[in-house]
mmCIF file of the C-alpha atoms, coordinates in Angstrom:
data_MODEL
# 
_entry.id   MODEL 
# 
loop_
_atom_site.group_PDB 
_atom_site.id 
_atom_site.type_symbol 
_atom_site.label_atom_id 
_atom_site.label_alt_id 
_atom_site.label_comp_id 
_atom_site.label_asym_id 
_atom_site.label_entity_id 
_atom_site.label_seq_id 
_atom_site.pdbx_PDB_ins_code 
_atom_site.Cartn_x 
_atom_site.Cartn_y 
_atom_site.Cartn_z 
_atom_site.occupancy 
_atom_site.B_iso_or_equiv 
_atom_site.pdbx_formal_charge 
_atom_site.auth_seq_id 
_atom_site.auth_comp_id 
_atom_site.auth_asym_id 
_atom_site.auth_atom_id 
_atom_site.pdbx_PDB_model_num 
ATOM 1   C CA . MET A 1 1   ? 86.778  30.694 -19.082 1.00 0.00 ? 1   MET A CA 1 
ATOM 2   C CA . VAL A 1 2   ? 89.669  31.630 -16.825 1.00 0.00 ? 2   VAL A CA 1 
ATOM 3   C CA . ARG A 1 3   ? 89.053  34.181 -14.118 1.00 0.00 ? 3   ARG A CA 1 
ATOM 4   C CA . PRO A 1 4   ? 91.827  36.349 -12.802 1.00 0.00 ? 4   PRO A CA 1 
ATOM 5   C CA . ARG A 1 5   ? 92.732  35.628 -9.210  1.00 0.00 ? 5   ARG A CA 1 
ATOM 6   C CA . ARG A 1 6   ? 91.963  38.145 -6.540  1.00 0.00 ? 6   ARG A CA 1 
ATOM 7   C CA . GLY A 1 7   ? 94.982  40.266 -5.607  1.00 0.00 ? 7   GLY A CA 1 
ATOM 8   C CA . ALA A 1 8   ? 96.879  39.160 -8.670  1.00 0.00 ? 8   ALA A CA 1 
ATOM 9   C CA . THR A 1 9   ? 98.031  42.700 -9.322  1.00 0.00 ? 9   THR A CA 1 
ATOM 10  C CA . LYS A 1 10  ? 101.471 42.680 -7.812  1.00 0.00 ? 10  LYS A CA 1 
ATOM 11  C CA . LEU A 1 11  ? 102.153 46.301 -8.654  1.00 0.00 ? 11  LEU A CA 1 
ATOM 12  C CA . GLY A 1 12  ? 99.203  47.484 -6.550  1.00 0.00 ? 12  GLY A CA 1 
ATOM 13  C CA . CYS A 1 13  ? 100.387 45.457 -3.574  1.00 0.00 ? 13  CYS A CA 1 
ATOM 14  C CA . LEU A 1 14  ? 103.936 46.714 -3.968  1.00 0.00 ? 14  LEU A CA 1 
ATOM 15  C CA . THR A 1 15  ? 102.738 50.319 -4.164  1.00 0.00 ? 15  THR A CA 1 
ATOM 16  C CA . TRP A 1 16  ? 100.691 49.881 -0.988  1.00 0.00 ? 16  TRP A CA 1 
ATOM 17  C CA . LEU A 1 17  ? 103.654 48.364 0.876   1.00 0.00 ? 17  LEU A CA 1 
ATOM 18  C CA . LEU A 1 18  ? 105.932 51.152 -0.317  1.00 0.00 ? 18  LEU A CA 1 
ATOM 19  C CA . PHE A 1 19  ? 103.436 53.746 0.901   1.00 0.00 ? 19  PHE A CA 1 
ATOM 20  C CA . VAL A 1 20  ? 103.141 52.108 4.338   1.00 0.00 ? 20  VAL A CA 1 
ATOM 21  C CA . ALA A 1 21  ? 106.924 51.876 4.648   1.00 0.00 ? 21  ALA A CA 1 
ATOM 22  C CA . ALA A 1 22  ? 107.361 55.558 3.713   1.00 0.00 ? 22  ALA A CA 1 
ATOM 23  C CA . VAL A 1 23  ? 104.732 56.670 6.227   1.00 0.00 ? 23  VAL A CA 1 
ATOM 24  C CA . GLY A 1 24  ? 106.414 54.601 8.929   1.00 0.00 ? 24  GLY A CA 1 
ATOM 25  C CA . TYR A 1 25  ? 109.913 55.783 8.050   1.00 0.00 ? 25  TYR A CA 1 
ATOM 26  C CA . PHE A 1 26  ? 109.070 59.479 7.930   1.00 0.00 ? 26  PHE A CA 1 
ATOM 27  C CA . GLY A 1 27  ? 106.313 59.431 10.560  1.00 0.00 ? 27  GLY A CA 1 
ATOM 28  C CA . TYR A 1 28  ? 108.335 57.755 13.294  1.00 0.00 ? 28  TYR A CA 1 
ATOM 29  C CA . PRO A 1 29  ? 110.531 60.788 14.126  1.00 0.00 ? 29  PRO A CA 1 
ATOM 30  C CA . ALA A 1 30  ? 107.505 63.081 14.302  1.00 0.00 ? 30  ALA A CA 1 
ATOM 31  C CA . GLY A 1 31  ? 105.613 60.608 16.462  1.00 0.00 ? 31  GLY A CA 1 
ATOM 32  C CA . ASP A 1 32  ? 108.626 60.177 18.727  1.00 0.00 ? 32  ASP A CA 1 
ATOM 33  C CA . LYS A 1 33  ? 108.918 63.938 19.297  1.00 0.00 ? 33  LYS A CA 1 
ATOM 34  C CA . TYR A 1 34  ? 105.228 64.209 20.090  1.00 0.00 ? 34  TYR A CA 1 
ATOM 35  C CA . LEU A 1 35  ? 105.451 61.235 22.476  1.00 0.00 ? 35  LEU A CA 1 
ATOM 36  C CA . ARG A 1 36  ? 108.354 62.897 24.332  1.00 0.00 ? 36  ARG A CA 1 
ATOM 37  C CA . TYR A 1 37  ? 106.234 66.059 24.639  1.00 0.00 ? 37  TYR A CA 1 
ATOM 38  C CA . LEU A 1 38  ? 103.381 64.038 26.141  1.00 0.00 ? 38  LEU A CA 1 
ATOM 39  C CA . LYS A 1 39  ? 105.723 62.310 28.603  1.00 0.00 ? 39  LYS A CA 1 
ATOM 40  C CA . TYR A 1 40  ? 107.127 65.670 29.697  1.00 0.00 ? 40  TYR A CA 1 
ATOM 41  C CA . LYS A 1 41  ? 103.658 67.121 30.109  1.00 0.00 ? 41  LYS A CA 1 
ATOM 42  C CA . ASP A 1 42  ? 102.655 64.072 32.151  1.00 0.00 ? 42  ASP A CA 1 
ATOM 43  C CA . ALA A 1 43  ? 105.742 64.517 34.367  1.00 0.00 ? 43  ALA A CA 1 
ATOM 44  C CA . MET A 1 44  ? 104.660 68.115 34.983  1.00 0.00 ? 44  MET A CA 1 
ATOM 45  C CA . GLY A 1 45  ? 101.200 66.886 35.942  1.00 0.00 ? 45  GLY A CA 1 
ATOM 46  C CA . GLN A 1 46  ? 102.741 64.380 38.356  1.00 0.00 ? 46  GLN A CA 1 
ATOM 47  C CA . GLU A 1 47  ? 104.729 67.177 40.000  1.00 0.00 ? 47  GLU A CA 1 
ATOM 48  C CA . VAL A 1 48  ? 101.573 69.251 40.385  1.00 0.00 ? 48  VAL A CA 1 
ATOM 49  C CA . ARG A 1 49  ? 99.590  66.368 41.872  1.00 0.00 ? 49  ARG A CA 1 
ATOM 50  C CA . TYR A 1 50  ? 102.125 64.774 44.190  1.00 0.00 ? 50  TYR A CA 1 
ATOM 51  C CA . ARG A 1 51  ? 104.971 67.230 44.863  1.00 0.00 ? 51  ARG A CA 1 
ATOM 52  C CA . ALA A 1 52  ? 103.396 70.678 44.667  1.00 0.00 ? 52  ALA A CA 1 
ATOM 53  C CA . GLN A 1 53  ? 104.219 71.502 48.294  1.00 0.00 ? 53  GLN A CA 1 
ATOM 54  C CA . ARG A 1 54  ? 107.955 70.999 47.761  1.00 0.00 ? 54  ARG A CA 1 
ATOM 55  C CA . PRO A 1 55  ? 110.235 74.017 47.231  1.00 0.00 ? 55  PRO A CA 1 
ATOM 56  C CA . ILE A 1 56  ? 110.229 75.459 43.711  1.00 0.00 ? 56  ILE A CA 1 
ATOM 57  C CA . PRO A 1 57  ? 113.982 74.862 43.126  1.00 0.00 ? 57  PRO A CA 1 
ATOM 58  C CA . GLU A 1 58  ? 113.475 71.155 43.889  1.00 0.00 ? 58  GLU A CA 1 
ATOM 59  C CA . ILE A 1 59  ? 110.563 70.892 41.429  1.00 0.00 ? 59  ILE A CA 1 
ATOM 60  C CA . ARG A 1 60  ? 112.572 72.778 38.795  1.00 0.00 ? 60  ARG A CA 1 
ATOM 61  C CA . ALA A 1 61  ? 115.629 70.518 39.234  1.00 0.00 ? 61  ALA A CA 1 
ATOM 62  C CA . ARG A 1 62  ? 113.522 67.358 38.957  1.00 0.00 ? 62  ARG A CA 1 
ATOM 63  C CA . LEU A 1 63  ? 111.776 68.526 35.776  1.00 0.00 ? 63  LEU A CA 1 
ATOM 64  C CA . ARG A 1 64  ? 115.087 69.602 34.227  1.00 0.00 ? 64  ARG A CA 1 
ATOM 65  C CA . PHE A 1 65  ? 116.423 66.126 34.908  1.00 0.00 ? 65  PHE A CA 1 
ATOM 66  C CA . ILE A 1 66  ? 113.342 64.570 33.271  1.00 0.00 ? 66  ILE A CA 1 
ATOM 67  C CA . ALA A 1 67  ? 113.637 66.878 30.227  1.00 0.00 ? 67  ALA A CA 1 
ATOM 68  C CA . ASP A 1 68  ? 117.285 65.891 29.854  1.00 0.00 ? 68  ASP A CA 1 
ATOM 69  C CA . SER A 1 69  ? 116.533 62.178 30.205  1.00 0.00 ? 69  SER A CA 1 
ATOM 70  C CA . LEU A 1 70  ? 113.832 62.441 27.512  1.00 0.00 ? 70  LEU A CA 1 
ATOM 71  C CA . GLY A 1 71  ? 116.329 64.079 25.144  1.00 0.00 ? 71  GLY A CA 1 
ATOM 72  C CA . LEU A 1 72  ? 114.419 67.349 24.862  1.00 0.00 ? 72  LEU A CA 1 
ATOM 73  C CA . PRO A 1 73  ? 116.162 70.578 23.822  1.00 0.00 ? 73  PRO A CA 1 
ATOM 74  C CA . GLU A 1 74  ? 117.779 72.665 26.578  1.00 0.00 ? 74  GLU A CA 1 
ATOM 75  C CA . ASP A 1 75  ? 114.973 75.225 26.342  1.00 0.00 ? 75  ASP A CA 1 
ATOM 76  C CA . ALA A 1 76  ? 112.597 72.623 27.776  1.00 0.00 ? 76  ALA A CA 1 
ATOM 77  C CA . GLY A 1 77  ? 114.477 72.892 31.077  1.00 0.00 ? 77  GLY A CA 1 
ATOM 78  C CA . ILE A 1 78  ? 113.641 76.582 31.381  1.00 0.00 ? 78  ILE A CA 1 
ATOM 79  C CA . LEU A 1 79  ? 110.504 76.408 33.485  1.00 0.00 ? 79  LEU A CA 1 
ATOM 80  C CA . LEU A 1 80  ? 108.022 78.978 34.698  1.00 0.00 ? 80  LEU A CA 1 
ATOM 81  C CA . ILE A 1 81  ? 106.622 77.875 38.056  1.00 0.00 ? 81  ILE A CA 1 
ATOM 82  C CA . LYS A 1 82  ? 104.031 80.078 39.773  1.00 0.00 ? 82  LYS A CA 1 
ATOM 83  C CA . ARG A 1 83  ? 102.270 79.619 43.081  1.00 0.00 ? 83  ARG A CA 1 
ATOM 84  C CA . THR A 1 84  ? 99.214  81.692 43.890  1.00 0.00 ? 84  THR A CA 1 
ATOM 85  C CA . GLY A 1 85  ? 97.363  80.785 47.033  1.00 0.00 ? 85  GLY A CA 1 
ATOM 86  C CA . ARG A 1 86  ? 96.910  77.023 46.888  1.00 0.00 ? 86  ARG A CA 1 
ATOM 87  C CA . GLN A 1 87  ? 97.352  76.738 43.133  1.00 0.00 ? 87  GLN A CA 1 
ATOM 88  C CA . ILE A 1 88  ? 100.524 75.907 41.225  1.00 0.00 ? 88  ILE A CA 1 
ATOM 89  C CA . THR A 1 89  ? 101.240 76.304 37.514  1.00 0.00 ? 89  THR A CA 1 
ATOM 90  C CA . ILE A 1 90  ? 104.219 74.807 35.691  1.00 0.00 ? 90  ILE A CA 1 
ATOM 91  C CA . GLU A 1 91  ? 104.959 75.549 32.048  1.00 0.00 ? 91  GLU A CA 1 
ATOM 92  C CA . ALA A 1 92  ? 107.798 75.417 29.545  1.00 0.00 ? 92  ALA A CA 1 
ATOM 93  C CA . HIS A 1 93  ? 108.330 76.484 25.934  1.00 0.00 ? 93  HIS A CA 1 
ATOM 94  C CA . TYR A 1 94  ? 110.647 74.839 23.443  1.00 0.00 ? 94  TYR A CA 1 
ATOM 95  C CA . GLU A 1 95  ? 110.973 74.085 19.739  1.00 0.00 ? 95  GLU A CA 1 
ATOM 96  C CA . GLU A 1 96  ? 111.696 70.867 17.880  1.00 0.00 ? 96  GLU A CA 1 
ATOM 97  C CA . THR A 1 97  ? 112.772 70.678 14.238  1.00 0.00 ? 97  THR A CA 1 
ATOM 98  C CA . PHE A 1 98  ? 111.070 68.203 11.929  1.00 0.00 ? 98  PHE A CA 1 
ATOM 99  C CA . ASP A 1 99  ? 113.291 67.187 9.007   1.00 0.00 ? 99  ASP A CA 1 
ATOM 100 C CA . LEU A 1 100 ? 111.636 65.502 6.058   1.00 0.00 ? 100 LEU A CA 1 
ATOM 101 C CA . PRO A 1 101 ? 112.971 65.236 2.520   1.00 0.00 ? 101 PRO A CA 1 
ATOM 102 C CA . GLY A 1 102 ? 112.574 68.696 1.005   1.00 0.00 ? 102 GLY A CA 1 
ATOM 103 C CA . PHE A 1 103 ? 110.738 69.940 4.079   1.00 0.00 ? 103 PHE A CA 1 
ATOM 104 C CA . LYS A 1 104 ? 112.021 71.387 7.338   1.00 0.00 ? 104 LYS A CA 1 
ATOM 105 C CA . ARG A 1 105 ? 109.786 72.897 9.988   1.00 0.00 ? 105 ARG A CA 1 
ATOM 106 C CA . ASP A 1 106 ? 110.176 74.131 13.546  1.00 0.00 ? 106 ASP A CA 1 
ATOM 107 C CA . VAL A 1 107 ? 107.286 73.198 15.824  1.00 0.00 ? 107 VAL A CA 1 
ATOM 108 C CA . HIS A 1 108 ? 106.706 75.054 19.079  1.00 0.00 ? 108 HIS A CA 1 
ATOM 109 C CA . PHE A 1 109 ? 105.684 72.930 22.080  1.00 0.00 ? 109 PHE A CA 1 
ATOM 110 C CA . GLU A 1 110 ? 104.160 74.384 25.254  1.00 0.00 ? 110 GLU A CA 1 
ATOM 111 C CA . PRO A 1 111 ? 103.681 71.719 27.941  1.00 0.00 ? 111 PRO A CA 1 
ATOM 112 C CA . ARG A 1 112 ? 101.691 73.033 30.909  1.00 0.00 ? 112 ARG A CA 1 
ATOM 113 C CA . ALA A 1 113 ? 100.248 71.645 34.122  1.00 0.00 ? 113 ALA A CA 1 
ATOM 114 C CA . GLN A 1 114 ? 98.096  73.387 36.676  1.00 0.00 ? 114 GLN A CA 1 
ATOM 115 C CA . GLY A 1 115 ? 96.354  72.285 39.824  1.00 0.00 ? 115 GLY A CA 1 
ATOM 116 C CA . ASN A 1 116 ? 95.495  72.846 43.450  1.00 0.00 ? 116 ASN A CA 1 
ATOM 117 C CA . TYR A 1 117 ? 97.333  71.374 46.398  1.00 0.00 ? 117 TYR A CA 1 
# 
């Protein structure tokens, strides 16, 4: 009696590899946009922690430079910076477009950092 070998179904393996490749191909741009959002939010947090006492125009210029270097839309450079007492809040609002085959969606990002100094 001859037993079939394990994993002998080549079509199942090929389907699985095709699925993984499609997820990687279409998921990479979305993951990259989310990673840039997290980096920008982290840069805002760094400004709050280490440079909050600097003048607001200096903080704004630095974050605009970071947004530009990350390749974010121009709207990401429009920042709202508020100081109340010894607390500072930095926030921005921008949209990114996700293009998938047969699917296009605008996603609104709102990075924000707040802290005391």
